C-alpha positions as a printed Julia matrix, in Angstrom:
227×3 Matrix{Float64}:
   0.0     0.0     0.0
   1.2     3.51   -0.84
   2.18    5.8     2.01
   0.37    9.06    2.72
   3.48   10.95    1.58
   3.36    9.24   -1.8
  -0.36    9.87   -2.23
   0.0    13.56   -1.3
   3.11   14.16   -3.39
   3.39   17.54   -5.11
   5.04   15.96   -8.12
   3.01   16.59  -11.31
   1.03   13.69  -12.71
   2.68   12.23  -15.79
   0.35   10.61  -18.31
   1.23    7.08  -19.32
   3.35    6.9   -22.5
   1.51    5.82  -25.64
   2.15    5.08  -29.3
  -0.16    6.72  -31.85
  -0.88    6.41  -35.56
  -1.36    9.94  -36.84
  -4.21   10.84  -34.48
  -4.15   11.3   -30.68
  -7.35    9.23  -30.56
  -5.48    6.25  -32.04
  -3.37    5.66  -28.95
  -2.1     2.45  -27.37
  -0.71    2.72  -23.87
   2.74    1.22  -23.41
   3.27   -1.35  -20.68
  -0.15   -2.89  -21.35
  -1.71   -5.65  -23.48
  -3.7    -4.73  -26.57
  -5.6    -6.97  -28.99
  -5.39   -6.63  -32.79
  -7.85   -8.47  -35.01
  -9.22   -8.26  -38.53
  -7.92   -9.43  -41.89
  -5.12   -6.81  -41.89
  -3.98   -7.26  -38.28
  -0.42   -8.03  -39.43
  -0.28   -4.68  -41.22
  -1.49   -2.94  -38.05
   1.05   -4.72  -35.84
   3.95   -3.89  -38.16
   2.82   -0.26  -38.43
   2.85    0.1   -34.63
   6.24   -1.6   -34.43
   7.59    0.82  -37.03
   6.65    3.75  -34.77
   8.51    2.29  -31.81
  11.46    0.73  -33.64
  13.25   -2.54  -33.01
  13.98   -4.99  -31.75
  10.6    -6.6   -32.36
   9.87  -10.02  -30.84
   7.3   -11.94  -32.92
   6.08  -15.21  -31.39
   3.96  -17.69  -33.35
   2.96  -21.35  -33.22
   5.0   -23.9   -35.14
   1.95  -25.28  -36.94
   0.44  -21.89  -37.79
  -1.03  -21.69  -41.3
  -0.35  -17.94  -41.52
   3.01  -16.21  -41.75
   4.52  -12.87  -42.78
   6.69  -12.57  -45.87
  10.07  -10.8   -45.54
   8.98   -8.27  -48.18
   6.02   -7.24  -46.03
   8.28   -6.74  -43.02
  10.78   -4.69  -45.0
   8.06   -2.18  -45.91
   7.79   -1.29  -42.22
  10.86   -2.26  -40.21
  14.35   -3.58  -40.92
  14.01   -7.4   -41.04
  17.24   -7.76  -39.08
  15.52   -6.07  -36.13
  12.86   -8.79  -35.91
  13.33  -11.88  -33.73
  10.98  -14.69  -34.75
  10.16  -17.32  -32.16
   8.17  -20.5   -32.81
   6.4   -22.18  -29.91
   5.25  -25.79  -29.92
   2.09  -25.08  -27.89
  -0.07  -22.1   -26.99
   1.04  -22.23  -23.35
   4.66  -22.0   -24.49
   3.8   -19.04  -26.73
   2.25  -17.15  -23.83
   5.14  -18.05  -21.48
   7.65  -16.78  -24.07
   5.66  -13.59  -24.44
   5.65  -13.06  -20.67
   9.42  -13.49  -20.47
  10.08  -11.1   -23.36
   7.82   -8.45  -21.78
   9.32   -8.88  -18.32
  12.83   -8.43  -19.75
  11.94   -4.94  -21.05
  14.57   -4.82  -23.8
  12.17   -5.08  -26.75
   9.74   -2.19  -27.33
   7.16   -4.46  -29.0
   6.28   -8.09  -28.28
   3.74   -9.77  -30.56
   1.88  -12.99  -29.81
   0.25  -14.41  -32.96
  -2.61  -16.49  -31.54
  -5.08  -18.88  -33.13
  -7.6   -18.2   -30.34
  -7.99  -15.65  -27.55
  -6.26  -16.48  -24.22
  -8.08  -16.63  -20.9
  -8.43  -13.73  -18.48
  -5.82  -15.26  -16.15
  -3.2   -15.48  -18.9
  -3.85  -11.92  -20.03
  -3.53  -10.7   -16.44
  -0.14  -12.4   -16.3
   0.86  -10.59  -19.51
  -0.19   -7.24  -18.02
   1.94   -7.9   -14.94
   4.91   -8.92  -17.09
   4.61   -5.78  -19.23
   4.42   -3.6   -16.11
   7.52   -5.3   -14.69
   9.36   -4.73  -17.96
   8.79   -0.98  -17.73
  11.3    -0.79  -14.92
  13.58   -3.7   -15.78
  14.81   -2.78  -19.26
  15.35    0.08  -21.65
  11.74    0.3   -22.88
   8.12    0.41  -21.82
   7.12   -2.72  -23.77
   3.98   -2.82  -25.86
   2.21   -6.21  -25.82
   0.17   -7.03  -28.93
  -2.09  -10.08  -29.11
  -3.1   -11.0   -32.66
  -6.35  -12.95  -32.77
  -8.49  -14.16  -35.7
 -11.93  -12.93  -36.63
 -13.33  -10.16  -34.43
 -11.09  -10.98  -31.48
 -12.67  -11.24  -28.05
  -9.83  -11.61  -25.56
 -10.99  -10.64  -22.04
  -9.17   -8.11  -19.89
  -7.2    -6.37  -22.63
  -6.51   -2.62  -22.51
  -7.87   -1.96  -26.01
  -9.09   -3.94  -29.03
  -8.47   -2.73  -32.6
  -9.5    -4.14  -35.97
  -7.97   -3.34  -39.36
  -9.82   -4.4   -42.5
  -9.07   -3.73  -46.17
 -11.11   -0.85  -47.63
  -9.73   -0.9   -51.15
 -13.11    0.12  -52.56
 -12.01    3.59  -51.42
  -8.92    3.27  -53.62
  -5.86    1.05  -53.55
  -4.02    1.07  -50.24
  -6.88    2.0   -47.92
  -7.95    0.29  -44.69
 -10.69    0.76  -42.1
  -9.32    0.95  -38.55
 -11.9     0.32  -35.84
 -11.49    0.88  -32.12
 -13.74   -1.9   -30.86
 -12.98   -1.64  -27.16
 -11.17    0.78  -24.88
 -11.46    1.49  -21.19
 -11.77    5.25  -21.59
 -13.0     5.78  -25.17
 -16.06    4.79  -27.25
 -15.93    2.71  -30.45
 -14.84    4.65  -33.51
 -13.73    4.11  -37.12
 -11.02    5.73  -39.25
 -10.18    5.4   -42.95
  -6.42    4.83  -43.1
  -3.71    4.95  -45.75
   0.08    5.11  -45.91
   1.69    8.54  -45.89
   5.21    9.85  -45.28
   5.06    8.85  -41.6
   3.45    5.44  -42.15
  -0.1     4.27  -41.57
  -2.3     7.23  -40.61
  -5.85    8.55  -41.09
  -6.7     9.96  -44.49
  -7.06   13.73  -44.61
 -10.78   14.63  -44.78
 -11.89   16.72  -47.71
 -12.58   20.41  -46.83
 -16.06   20.04  -48.33
 -16.98   17.13  -46.08
 -19.03   17.71  -42.93
 -19.66   14.14  -41.77
 -17.72   12.76  -38.8
 -17.77    9.07  -39.73
 -14.93    7.77  -41.89
 -17.18    5.62  -44.08
 -19.23    8.69  -45.02
 -16.42   11.18  -45.59
 -14.52   12.12  -48.71
 -10.79   11.7   -48.27
  -7.55   12.65  -49.91
  -4.43   10.58  -49.35
  -1.52   11.96  -47.38
   1.14   10.96  -49.89
   2.27    8.08  -52.11
   3.97    5.05  -50.62
   4.56    1.52  -51.82
   1.98   -0.68  -50.16
   2.85   -3.81  -48.15
   1.89   -7.2   -49.54
  -0.23   -8.17  -46.55
  -3.99   -7.66  -46.36
């Protein structure tokens, strides 16, 4: 329990560090566990990793039917900065993720899951990420990749990225499905000079929802070869 002196400290409150994607509303708190789902969840995970830099620890199952091509990685982050780990079982994947987070020397740790973990396992990941904030050089960001619409319990936030190429090549719909302190919301995203970011709304548009706005892209960029 905190002492009265600590609770009544005059030191200013410091907001928790976050990583964002071109909009303060698209913010993921470091030192916590976040869930990424949707057909383009790999693109979203690599875009977040690109903002924080390497090394990136990417943990997957040995018998996984999905994988990332080196070309897709190179569009976001130097492949030499990525450490791939294959786990024989889901329990081993989660244990490896805990250890990487607790170490605190990788800014991003990704667990590529075939199904959502239990509340107990996610709580353990939160504790490991919090421990890593003081143990290593970084405040580690824990990303759980889950199929479909996700559904992991106890996560800090849940985000979905889906292709929206009907709006033009290289467009995606980013959805904030769950957050402790923010309502659900959608953004139309594309790649600009700083990476994945919301499209710039047209000056003639007055609607607030991304799927009803007119957009202009932020700048040309070669698109990754993942969904």
